[in-house]
PASEBA-1860 file (N, C-alpha, C; in nm, 3 decimals):
! residues 255
1> MELSLTIT> 1.783/-2.876/0.453/1.663/-2.925/0.393/1.725/-2.906/0.234 ~ 1.671/-2.966/0.147/1.687/-2.979/-0.002/1.614/-2.910/-0.075 ~ 1.580/-2.775/-0.080/1.463/-2.719/-0.148/1.464/-2.759/-0.304 ~ 1.343/-2.764/-0.337/1.340/-2.722/-0.496/1.377/-2.602/-0.564 ~ 1.428/-2.664/-0.703/1.503/-2.504/-0.735/1.480/-2.494/-0.908 ~ 1.450/-2.366/-0.960/1.439/-2.342/-1.087/1.589/-2.280/-1.131 ~ 1.657/-2.314/-1.188/1.791/-2.278/-1.259/1.762/-2.244/-1.402 ~ 1.785/-2.103/-1.398/1.808/-2.050/-1.539/1.922/-1.954/-1.595
9> GTAGPLPP> 1.926/-1.957/-1.704/2.057/-1.866/-1.767/2.199/-1.958/-1.754 ~ 2.276/-1.866/-1.775/2.423/-1.957/-1.765/2.540/-1.888/-1.652 ~ 2.612/-1.984/-1.585/2.704/-1.940/-1.509/2.797/-1.862/-1.570 ~ 2.863/-1.744/-1.533/2.959/-1.656/-1.564/3.078/-1.614/-1.490 ~ 3.078/-1.501/-1.484/3.207/-1.463/-1.409/3.183/-1.383/-1.291 ~ 3.046/-1.367/-1.262/2.982/-1.310/-1.135/2.900/-1.450/-1.082 ~ 2.873/-1.409/-0.934/2.819/-1.564/-0.903/2.661/-1.554/-0.905 ~ 2.613/-1.667/-0.896/2.441/-1.696/-0.925/2.370/-1.583/-0.842
17> VLLAHGLF> 2.232/-1.553/-0.905/2.156/-1.475/-0.809/2.045/-1.572/-0.763 ~ 2.036/-1.542/-0.638/1.936/-1.664/-0.593/1.806/-1.576/-0.524 ~ 1.669/-1.627/-0.583/1.556/-1.553/-0.559/1.470/-1.637/-0.461 ~ 1.431/-1.555/-0.357/1.311/-1.614/-0.275/1.180/-1.547/-0.246 ~ 1.120/-1.631/-0.254/0.961/-1.570/-0.290/0.920/-1.534/-0.147 ~ 0.783/-1.485/-0.134/0.731/-1.468/-0.003/0.604/-1.569/0.013 ~ 0.573/-1.506/0.133/0.448/-1.608/0.199/0.328/-1.651/0.095 ~ 0.307/-1.790/0.068/0.218/-1.874/0.013/0.256/-1.826/-0.133
25> GQARNLGV> 0.365/-1.808/-0.155/0.425/-1.825/-0.314/0.512/-1.947/-0.329 ~ 0.561/-1.881/-0.465/0.638/-2.030/-0.502/0.755/-1.943/-0.608 ~ 0.855/-2.048/-0.657/0.953/-1.981/-0.718/0.925/-1.895/-0.861 ~ 0.828/-1.926/-0.906/0.743/-1.854/-1.033/0.726/-1.720/-1.000 ~ 0.696/-1.689/-0.879/0.623/-1.574/-0.875/0.726/-1.446/-0.915 ~ 0.840/-1.459/-0.885/0.971/-1.405/-0.916/1.000/-1.409/-1.071 ~ 0.944/-1.465/-1.133/0.980/-1.485/-1.300/1.023/-1.418/-1.370 ~ 0.925/-1.278/-1.324/0.997/-1.150/-1.439/1.121/-1.120/-1.410
33> IARALAET> 1.161/-1.106/-1.286/1.295/-1.089/-1.222/1.411/-1.214/-1.265 ~ 1.368/-1.313/-1.269/1.462/-1.431/-1.319/1.485/-1.459/-1.481 ~ 1.378/-1.414/-1.541/1.409/-1.379/-1.691/1.498/-1.236/-1.738 ~ 1.470/-1.122/-1.654/1.552/-1.042/-1.654/1.702/-1.056/-1.638 ~ 1.717/-1.134/-1.536/1.883/-1.164/-1.496/1.936/-1.279/-1.584 ~ 1.856/-1.402/-1.624/1.892/-1.491/-1.692/1.967/-1.461/-1.806 ~ 1.956/-1.343/-1.891/2.017/-1.315/-1.990/2.182/-1.288/-1.971 ~ 2.227/-1.219/-1.844/2.370/-1.242/-1.846/2.415/-1.340/-1.719
41> RQVIAVDM> 2.332/-1.373/-1.642/2.378/-1.468/-1.505/2.283/-1.570/-1.476 ~ 2.361/-1.662/-1.374/2.294/-1.775/-1.359/2.223/-1.772/-1.252 ~ 2.048/-1.805/-1.235/1.955/-1.750/-1.170/1.896/-1.893/-1.097 ~ 1.903/-1.869/-0.939/1.862/-1.998/-0.893/1.720/-1.921/-0.803 ~ 1.580/-1.990/-0.871/1.487/-1.929/-0.779/1.441/-2.034/-0.703 ~ 1.380/-2.022/-0.604/1.395/-2.117/-0.481/1.220/-2.139/-0.469 ~ 1.176/-2.267/-0.423/1.016/-2.260/-0.343/1.084/-2.276/-0.206 ~ 1.061/-2.199/-0.142/1.113/-2.188/0.020/1.054/-2.307/0.098
49> RNHGDSPW> 1.093/-2.382/0.216/1.032/-2.463/0.262/0.840/-2.471/0.308 ~ 0.787/-2.555/0.278/0.667/-2.576/0.308/0.583/-2.459/0.203 ~ 0.645/-2.450/0.098/0.550/-2.418/-0.030/0.633/-2.465/-0.159 ~ 0.521/-2.458/-0.260/0.580/-2.545/-0.391/0.600/-2.684/-0.365 ~ 0.714/-2.714/-0.436/0.759/-2.858/-0.457/0.869/-2.888/-0.322 ~ 0.904/-2.795/-0.261/0.973/-2.808/-0.161/0.948/-2.890/-0.038 ~ 1.033/-2.944/0.042/0.962/-3.046/0.156/0.898/-2.973/0.288 ~ 0.835/-3.028/0.337/0.743/-2.992/0.453/0.812/-3.007/0.559
57> DARHDYEA> 0.824/-2.909/0.656/0.842/-2.960/0.793/0.777/-2.846/0.909 ~ 0.780/-2.905/1.028/0.717/-2.842/1.142/0.790/-2.674/1.145 ~ 0.901/-2.677/1.114/0.950/-2.528/1.190/0.972/-2.466/1.021 ~ 0.946/-2.305/1.055/0.943/-2.202/0.965/0.961/-2.060/1.032 ~ 1.089/-2.083/1.070/1.121/-1.905/1.083/1.255/-1.877/1.043 ~ 1.329/-1.790/1.073/1.402/-1.669/0.961/1.561/-1.763/0.976 ~ 1.575/-1.843/1.106/1.662/-1.923/1.108/1.660/-2.031/0.998 ~ 1.575/-2.116/1.025/1.568/-2.199/0.926/1.580/-2.222/0.792
65> MAEDLAQV> 1.482/-2.076/0.779/1.499/-2.047/0.624/1.632/-1.978/0.556 ~ 1.711/-1.909/0.631/1.838/-1.841/0.619/1.927/-1.970/0.584 ~ 1.906/-2.080/0.681/2.022/-2.211/0.664/1.991/-2.287/0.538 ~ 1.832/-2.291/0.508/1.773/-2.320/0.389/1.868/-2.260/0.256 ~ 1.865/-2.164/0.274/1.922/-2.047/0.157/2.084/-2.051/0.122 ~ 2.161/-2.056/0.271/2.283/-2.077/0.292/2.317/-2.213/0.226 ~ 2.222/-2.322/0.238/2.290/-2.458/0.158/2.279/-2.473/0.015 ~ 2.177/-2.397/-0.042/2.180/-2.354/-0.185/2.262/-2.313/-0.233
73> IAAHGGRA> 2.340/-2.181/-0.155/2.432/-2.126/-0.225/2.577/-2.182/-0.223 ~ 2.568/-2.262/-0.090/2.729/-2.364/-0.070/2.714/-2.473/-0.213 ~ 2.628/-2.519/-0.225/2.604/-2.627/-0.375/2.637/-2.533/-0.442 ~ 2.624/-2.418/-0.488/2.633/-2.347/-0.627/2.766/-2.254/-0.624 ~ 2.870/-2.275/-0.549/2.994/-2.182/-0.580/3.011/-2.129/-0.451 ~ 2.927/-2.128/-0.329/2.973/-2.059/-0.207/2.908/-1.928/-0.171 ~ 2.870/-1.853/-0.269/2.837/-1.699/-0.263/2.701/-1.669/-0.354 ~ 2.668/-1.569/-0.346/2.521/-1.538/-0.434/2.481/-1.385/-0.407
81> DVVGHSMG> 2.449/-1.339/-0.494/2.346/-1.209/-0.476/2.209/-1.270/-0.449 ~ 2.157/-1.193/-0.363/2.041/-1.285/-0.305/1.910/-1.171/-0.304 ~ 1.800/-1.190/-0.348/1.701/-1.113/-0.388/1.581/-1.201/-0.311 ~ 1.501/-1.132/-0.227/1.387/-1.174/-0.190/1.277/-1.097/-0.146 ~ 1.150/-1.127/-0.142/1.056/-1.044/-0.165/0.950/-1.091/-0.022 ~ 0.919/-0.993/0.060/0.834/-1.008/0.190/0.932/-1.113/0.246 ~ 0.860/-1.215/0.313/0.915/-1.334/0.374/1.061/-1.377/0.331 ~ 1.047/-1.384/0.214/1.199/-1.428/0.140/1.270/-1.312/0.165
89> GKAAMWLA> 1.248/-1.196/0.137/1.314/-1.076/0.173/1.385/-1.068/0.325 ~ 1.293/-1.100/0.384/1.307/-1.135/0.551/1.424/-1.247/0.569 ~ 1.389/-1.347/0.525/1.523/-1.481/0.491/1.652/-1.428/0.461 ~ 1.644/-1.350/0.357/1.772/-1.333/0.280/1.830/-1.188/0.397 ~ 1.774/-1.099/0.438/1.792/-1.032/0.505/1.855/-1.121/0.645 ~ 1.852/-1.204/0.714/1.864/-1.289/0.833/1.994/-1.386/0.797 ~ 1.998/-1.423/0.647/2.116/-1.448/0.588/2.228/-1.387/0.580 ~ 2.210/-1.262/0.524/2.310/-1.154/0.544/2.362/-1.127/0.658
97> LTRPGRVR> 2.278/-1.097/0.762/2.301/-1.057/0.901/2.408/-1.189/0.962 ~ 2.391/-1.307/0.951/2.470/-1.418/1.047/2.511/-1.493/0.936 ~ 2.511/-1.476/0.826/2.640/-1.576/0.709/2.675/-1.481/0.613 ~ 2.733/-1.365/0.621/2.783/-1.247/0.525/2.837/-1.298/0.411 ~ 2.939/-1.417/0.475/3.029/-1.460/0.372/2.922/-1.528/0.219 ~ 2.837/-1.590/0.263/2.724/-1.660/0.140/2.696/-1.517/0.045 ~ 2.679/-1.388/0.077/2.614/-1.282/0.051/2.702/-1.189/-0.019 ~ 2.676/-1.151/-0.169/2.765/-1.054/-0.226/2.677/-0.922/-0.201
105> RLVALDIA> 2.547/-0.926/-0.269/2.451/-0.834/-0.296/2.334/-0.850/-0.217 ~ 2.262/-0.798/-0.171/2.099/-0.810/-0.134/2.047/-0.711/-0.170 ~ 1.898/-0.768/-0.223/1.817/-0.680/-0.292/1.680/-0.725/-0.177 ~ 1.598/-0.656/-0.088/1.471/-0.680/-0.052/1.356/-0.581/-0.089 ~ 1.243/-0.685/-0.131/1.160/-0.611/-0.169/1.055/-0.588/-0.095 ~ 0.999/-0.485/-0.069/0.875/-0.410/0.001/0.860/-0.518/0.118 ~ 0.991/-0.502/0.242/0.976/-0.563/0.350/1.095/-0.506/0.445 ~ 1.069/-0.513/0.561/1.192/-0.412/0.661/1.211/-0.515/0.749
113> PVAYPHSQ> 1.337/-0.512/0.830/1.403/-0.624/0.948/1.331/-0.549/1.049 ~ 1.164/-0.588/1.088/1.091/-0.526/1.175/1.005/-0.613/1.218 ~ 0.926/-0.604/1.327/0.797/-0.723/1.361/0.702/-0.660/1.303 ~ 0.582/-0.728/1.242/0.494/-0.634/1.178/0.357/-0.673/1.272 ~ 0.272/-0.605/1.326/0.141/-0.626/1.373/0.072/-0.708/1.327 ~ 0.072/-0.711/1.199/-0.058/-0.762/1.100/-0.044/-0.923/1.119 ~ -0.118/-1.012/1.094/-0.143/-1.135/1.052/-0.202/-1.180/0.915 ~ -0.144/-1.293/0.892/-0.184/-1.362/0.735/-0.297/-1.488/0.790
121> MAIIDALD> -0.341/-1.511/0.885/-0.415/-1.597/0.930/-0.540/-1.603/0.887 ~ -0.591/-1.470/0.841/-0.727/-1.484/0.779/-0.720/-1.575/0.627 ~ -0.613/-1.552/0.580/-0.585/-1.604/0.460/-0.560/-1.790/0.468 ~ -0.506/-1.818/0.608/-0.487/-1.959/0.618/-0.641/-2.015/0.627 ~ -0.730/-1.953/0.716/-0.856/-1.983/0.759/-0.959/-1.977/0.631 ~ -0.939/-1.891/0.534/-0.988/-1.931/0.417/-0.972/-2.008/0.337 ~ -0.834/-2.075/0.337/-0.800/-2.184/0.221/-0.856/-2.299/0.296 ~ -0.849/-2.301/0.473/-0.843/-2.416/0.529/-1.017/-2.455/0.515
129> ATDLTGIT> -1.096/-2.327/0.482/-1.255/-2.355/0.495/-1.322/-2.365/0.345 ~ -1.217/-2.381/0.233/-1.292/-2.409/0.118/-1.278/-2.529/0.070 ~ -1.389/-2.599/0.080/-1.397/-2.740/0.014/-1.372/-2.770/-0.119 ~ -1.284/-2.848/-0.150/-1.225/-2.846/-0.294/-1.254/-2.991/-0.335 ~ -1.330/-3.045/-0.308/-1.397/-3.175/-0.338/-1.463/-3.152/-0.477 ~ -1.424/-3.242/-0.584/-1.468/-3.248/-0.704/-1.405/-3.145/-0.785 ~ -1.355/-3.066/-0.752/-1.309/-2.936/-0.835/-1.196/-3.005/-0.913 ~ -1.187/-2.991/-1.057/-1.108/-3.003/-1.162/-1.052/-2.884/-1.221
137> TRSAADRA> -1.084/-2.788/-1.202/-1.033/-2.658/-1.300/-1.007/-2.548/-1.169 ~ -0.917/-2.448/-1.237/-0.876/-2.364/-1.144/-0.999/-2.272/-1.134 ~ -1.064/-2.236/-1.258/-1.192/-2.138/-1.255/-1.283/-2.194/-1.129 ~ -1.303/-2.308/-1.142/-1.409/-2.380/-1.038/-1.359/-2.357/-0.872 ~ -1.220/-2.361/-0.887/-1.168/-2.327/-0.752/-1.186/-2.194/-0.705 ~ -1.138/-2.090/-0.805/-1.167/-1.958/-0.795/-1.321/-1.908/-0.721 ~ -1.441/-1.994/-0.770/-1.547/-1.980/-0.746/-1.575/-1.995/-0.632 ~ -1.518/-2.146/-0.571/-1.546/-2.179/-0.431/-1.440/-2.119/-0.342
145> LSAQLDDA> -1.339/-2.038/-0.387/-1.269/-1.965/-0.282/-1.324/-1.861/-0.256 ~ -1.375/-1.775/-0.368/-1.440/-1.658/-0.342/-1.545/-1.617/-0.258 ~ -1.587/-1.737/-0.189/-1.693/-1.757/-0.081/-1.624/-1.721/0.050 ~ -1.497/-1.705/0.065/-1.429/-1.701/0.175/-1.336/-1.592/0.163 ~ -1.270/-1.529/0.004/-1.213/-1.434/-0.021/-1.253/-1.348/-0.117 ~ -1.259/-1.231/-0.092/-1.323/-1.113/-0.172/-1.220/-1.087/-0.293 ~ -1.103/-1.092/-0.255/-1.018/-1.007/-0.355/-0.940/-1.103/-0.453 ~ -1.014/-1.059/-0.580/-0.962/-1.152/-0.722/-0.819/-1.179/-0.715
153> GVRAFLLQ> -0.786/-1.077/-0.701/-0.614/-1.044/-0.707/-0.552/-1.175/-0.603 ~ -0.556/-1.151/-0.478/-0.527/-1.227/-0.394/-0.564/-1.381/-0.431 ~ -0.694/-1.414/-0.473/-0.741/-1.548/-0.520/-0.630/-1.607/-0.643 ~ -0.628/-1.519/-0.727/-0.527/-1.580/-0.858/-0.377/-1.591/-0.791 ~ -0.316/-1.497/-0.691/-0.199/-1.556/-0.638/-0.202/-1.679/-0.593 ~ -0.281/-1.712/-0.484/-0.320/-1.831/-0.374/-0.342/-1.975/-0.490 ~ -0.385/-1.924/-0.579/-0.448/-2.041/-0.662/-0.344/-2.058/-0.759 ~ -0.219/-1.985/-0.747/-0.127/-2.068/-0.850/-0.053/-2.178/-0.747
161> SLDLKTQP> -0.072/-2.172/-0.635/-0.032/-2.303/-0.551/-0.133/-2.415/-0.535 ~ -0.205/-2.416/-0.604/-0.302/-2.522/-0.572/-0.258/-2.664/-0.689 ~ -0.248/-2.761/-0.627/-0.243/-2.879/-0.704/-0.315/-2.940/-0.771 ~ -0.393/-2.927/-0.905/-0.512/-2.988/-0.913/-0.510/-3.157/-0.976 ~ -0.402/-3.213/-1.006/-0.355/-3.324/-1.002/-0.410/-3.403/-0.926 ~ -0.439/-3.360/-0.786/-0.458/-3.498/-0.672/-0.653/-3.434/-0.687 ~ -0.677/-3.553/-0.660/-0.811/-3.540/-0.581/-0.862/-3.578/-0.479 ~ -0.901/-3.495/-0.364/-0.963/-3.337/-0.383/-0.825/-3.271/-0.435
169> PRWKMNLS> -0.818/-3.169/-0.496/-0.696/-3.076/-0.517/-0.648/-3.039/-0.354 ~ -0.497/-3.007/-0.371/-0.433/-2.968/-0.254/-0.325/-2.856/-0.257 ~ -0.345/-2.784/-0.168/-0.265/-2.636/-0.138/-0.112/-2.692/-0.164 ~ -0.037/-2.665/-0.208/0.129/-2.705/-0.223/0.172/-2.607/-0.113 ~ 0.113/-2.580/-0.002/0.153/-2.500/0.135/0.149/-2.556/0.259 ~ 0.200/-2.572/0.322/0.215/-2.676/0.472/0.111/-2.535/0.559 ~ 0.010/-2.534/0.566/-0.076/-2.468/0.604/-0.086/-2.493/0.745 ~ -0.095/-2.608/0.792/-0.070/-2.623/0.928/0.088/-2.570/1.032
177> ALRAQMGQ> 0.166/-2.576/0.926/0.319/-2.540/0.987/0.318/-2.358/0.948 ~ 0.259/-2.329/0.868/0.237/-2.163/0.848/0.143/-2.110/0.983 ~ 0.049/-2.165/0.996/-0.062/-2.108/1.108/0.039/-2.146/1.249 ~ 0.088/-2.255/1.233/0.154/-2.247/1.378/0.293/-2.198/1.415 ~ 0.331/-2.126/1.290/0.447/-2.011/1.309/0.453/-1.872/1.256 ~ 0.310/-1.886/1.231/0.262/-1.716/1.194/0.330/-1.608/1.281 ~ 0.360/-1.648/1.429/0.448/-1.520/1.501/0.586/-1.531/1.458 ~ 0.670/-1.652/1.421/0.802/-1.625/1.405/0.754/-1.525/1.238
185> LTGWPAGG> 0.660/-1.585/1.126/0.673/-1.511/1.014/0.681/-1.341/1.036 ~ 0.575/-1.315/1.124/0.535/-1.147/1.140/0.658/-1.103/1.216 ~ 0.701/-1.166/1.285/0.800/-1.106/1.400/0.937/-1.088/1.308 ~ 1.056/-1.070/1.418/1.178/-1.055/1.369/1.272/-1.110/1.475 ~ 1.366/-1.223/1.417/1.472/-1.252/1.503/1.568/-1.179/1.611 ~ 1.591/-1.129/1.710/1.690/-1.068/1.775/1.826/-1.090/1.729 ~ 1.939/-1.026/1.742/2.088/-1.053/1.703/2.094/-1.026/1.548 ~ 2.248/-1.119/1.521/2.278/-1.062/1.372/2.379/-0.950/1.379
193> TPFAGPAL> 2.478/-0.975/1.280/2.581/-0.835/1.277/2.539/-0.732/1.156 ~ 2.532/-0.611/1.181/2.508/-0.536/1.074/2.585/-0.588/0.946 ~ 2.524/-0.609/0.827/2.588/-0.648/0.674/2.644/-0.550/0.615 ~ 2.790/-0.533/0.571/2.847/-0.440/0.515/2.855/-0.441/0.378 ~ 2.784/-0.511/0.324/2.788/-0.530/0.193/2.681/-0.425/0.141 ~ 2.701/-0.409/-0.007/2.605/-0.372/-0.072/2.467/-0.435/-0.062 ~ 2.385/-0.321/-0.058/2.189/-0.385/-0.003/2.124/-0.251/-0.105 ~ 1.981/-0.354/-0.156/1.912/-0.209/-0.256/1.794/-0.271/-0.178
201> FLHGGDSP> 1.679/-0.163/-0.120/1.561/-0.197/-0.037/1.471/-0.134/-0.148 ~ 1.383/-0.173/-0.225/1.251/-0.159/-0.288/1.162/-0.161/-0.239 ~ 1.058/-0.020/-0.233/0.932/-0.040/-0.166/0.820/-0.023/-0.226 ~ 0.694/-0.051/-0.208/0.588/0.001/-0.327/0.555/0.149/-0.260 ~ 0.528/0.231/-0.332/0.497/0.358/-0.289/0.350/0.338/-0.195 ~ 0.289/0.300/-0.265/0.108/0.273/-0.180/0.128/0.167/-0.073 ~ 0.229/0.077/-0.040/0.254/-0.024/0.035/0.297/0.053/0.186 ~ 0.212/-0.044/0.272/0.229/0.014/0.426/0.348/-0.084/0.498
209> YVQPEGKA> 0.407/-0.181/0.399/0.526/-0.245/0.451/0.631/-0.170/0.529 ~ 0.697/-0.060/0.422/0.841/-0.027/0.511/0.803/0.145/0.529 ~ 0.781/0.176/0.673/0.757/0.280/0.748/0.889/0.328/0.780 ~ 0.891/0.474/0.837/0.991/0.525/0.872/1.110/0.431/1.012 ~ 1.017/0.364/1.087/1.064/0.277/1.173/1.153/0.165/1.124 ~ 1.070/0.091/1.020/1.140/0.006/0.919/1.264/0.055/0.868 ~ 1.252/0.172/0.793/1.375/0.253/0.725/1.489/0.288/0.823 ~ 1.458/0.307/0.940/1.575/0.327/1.077/1.648/0.221/1.086
217> AITTLFPQ> 1.543/0.061/1.101/1.612/-0.040/1.126/1.694/-0.091/1.013 ~ 1.659/-0.047/0.883/1.745/-0.086/0.776/1.868/-0.023/0.775 ~ 1.889/0.098/0.790/1.973/0.164/0.764/2.089/0.139/0.902 ~ 2.052/0.102/1.023/2.099/0.037/1.150/2.190/-0.103/1.114 ~ 2.132/-0.191/1.021/2.147/-0.298/1.025/2.199/-0.320/0.884 ~ 2.211/-0.253/0.785/2.281/-0.227/0.617/2.289/-0.109/0.599 ~ 2.432/-0.056/0.661/2.480/0.102/0.672/2.508/0.107/0.492 ~ 2.503/0.022/0.411/2.517/0.066/0.270/2.395/0.047/0.189
225> AQIDCIPG> 2.309/0.048/0.262/2.197/0.021/0.222/2.128/0.134/0.098 ~ 2.037/0.131/-0.012/2.002/0.207/-0.089/1.835/0.187/-0.065 ~ 1.777/0.321/-0.036/1.621/0.286/0.007/1.535/0.350/-0.088 ~ 1.503/0.278/-0.203/1.431/0.337/-0.307/1.281/0.296/-0.297 ~ 1.173/0.408/-0.349/1.051/0.382/-0.371/1.003/0.357/-0.518 ~ 0.915/0.266/-0.549/0.844/0.260/-0.692/0.714/0.313/-0.660 ~ 0.686/0.423/-0.707/0.568/0.487/-0.698/0.416/0.402/-0.753 ~ 0.340/0.427/-0.715/0.197/0.369/-0.771/0.216/0.242/-0.777
233> TGHWLHAE> 0.252/0.138/-0.678/0.267/-0.002/-0.666/0.231/-0.038/-0.538 ~ 0.211/-0.160/-0.455/0.173/-0.217/-0.340/0.269/-0.309/-0.301 ~ 0.236/-0.398/-0.254/0.298/-0.475/-0.174/0.367/-0.592/-0.275 ~ 0.311/-0.633/-0.386/0.351/-0.691/-0.491/0.416/-0.604/-0.615 ~ 0.521/-0.543/-0.566/0.549/-0.406/-0.695/0.589/-0.486/-0.816 ~ 0.655/-0.601/-0.789/0.734/-0.685/-0.935/0.646/-0.707/-0.997 ~ 0.495/-0.740/-0.944/0.414/-0.777/-1.011/0.324/-0.645/-1.111 ~ 0.320/-0.533/-1.018/0.241/-0.402/-1.065/0.316/-0.361/-1.154
241> KPAEVAGR> 0.440/-0.330/-1.120/0.536/-0.251/-1.249/0.670/-0.370/-1.315 ~ 0.649/-0.444/-1.345/0.746/-0.585/-1.370/0.905/-0.498/-1.425 ~ 0.847/-0.441/-1.571/0.990/-0.376/-1.621/1.061/-0.299/-1.543 ~ 1.013/-0.194/-1.477/1.072/-0.116/-1.411/1.162/-0.196/-1.236 ~ 1.083/-0.250/-1.218/1.118/-0.331/-1.103/1.233/-0.421/-1.130 ~ 1.236/-0.534/-1.236/1.322/-0.614/-1.281/1.446/-0.554/-1.327 ~ 1.416/-0.419/-1.404/1.531/-0.366/-1.441/1.600/-0.276/-1.320 ~ 1.534/-0.254/-1.231/1.640/-0.184/-1.102/1.667/-0.282/-1.038
249> VAAFVNG> 1.675/-0.424/-1.033/1.712/-0.504/-0.962/1.837/-0.565/-1.029 ~ 1.813/-0.578/-1.171/1.954/-0.636/-1.267/2.039/-0.480/-1.272 ~ 1.991/-0.407/-1.277/2.133/-0.289/-1.238/2.182/-0.308/-1.134 ~ 2.126/-0.338/-1.017/2.195/-0.313/-0.913/2.263/-0.444/-0.878 ~ 2.217/-0.569/-0.905/2.289/-0.680/-0.910/2.442/-0.738/-1.017 ~ 2.388/-0.652/-1.130/2.543/-0.636/-1.249/2.621/-0.546/-1.195 ~ 2.576/-0.423/-1.137/2.681/-0.309/-1.110/2.792/-0.326/-1.061
END
C-alpha cells in the first residue's frame, strides 16, 4: 500500500526519521517532533492506512501496518529511525521485531508491546452517530459532535480528521475497518524476534498505558530499551509537553 507522506528536512549522513501516528490521527499530529528533527534530518511523516489521505483497506492489523512502513523505508534508502505514538508505536515495534534491518533506532511514545483491555469503539460509535449534514465549519461540527462526546480535547483531536470540502463532510478515517479490526488494534501479535538495536520508550506520568507488565514486555523484546517517564503528561504527551518530548526524541535519534 502506498501511504500518503509528508516529507520535510534534508537528507544527510544519517538515515531518515519515519513518524507513525496513533489511532484516529494523521501525520500532522506528530508535527512538533517533525519540526524539531527536520533541522538536521530528513523526516517522513506518514498517514497510516485507513487514516488521513492514505488508502483505505479492510485489513488493519500490525503486520499490515509494519509492511506499509517497511515499504516506505525501502523507497527512502532502506533504513530509518522510526518514531511511533500509540497504534503507530505498536506498528513501529512490530516492524523492528520482524524486519530489524529496516530500523536503526526505535522510539515508542506511551505504548507497550502488550494487549490492552480497553476498546476505542465508543469513539467510533460517537462519530458514526453524529449527523454532519449541512455542516460547513469545524465549530459547527464540534457542536454536533459534543452531543456524543463530552471531552473537548478529544473532539478537537478528532475534528482534525474531518474533511469539510465534501458535503456532507466526511471523516478521513475508515471507521468500518477500524471497527471490524478493533481487536487487532488493542491486541498484540504473537512472534517476532527481540530487537537488538537502541530503543527509547517514553510514557506519560499520568497515563495508564505503560504499566509494570508492559515494562517487563519491553525489556524482554527490546533488551537495549531505555524506559523513561515524562511527568505531568497523559497519553498525548507530545501535545502536552511538546518541547520536552521533541527534545528527548531528537537527542536519542541524533545520538
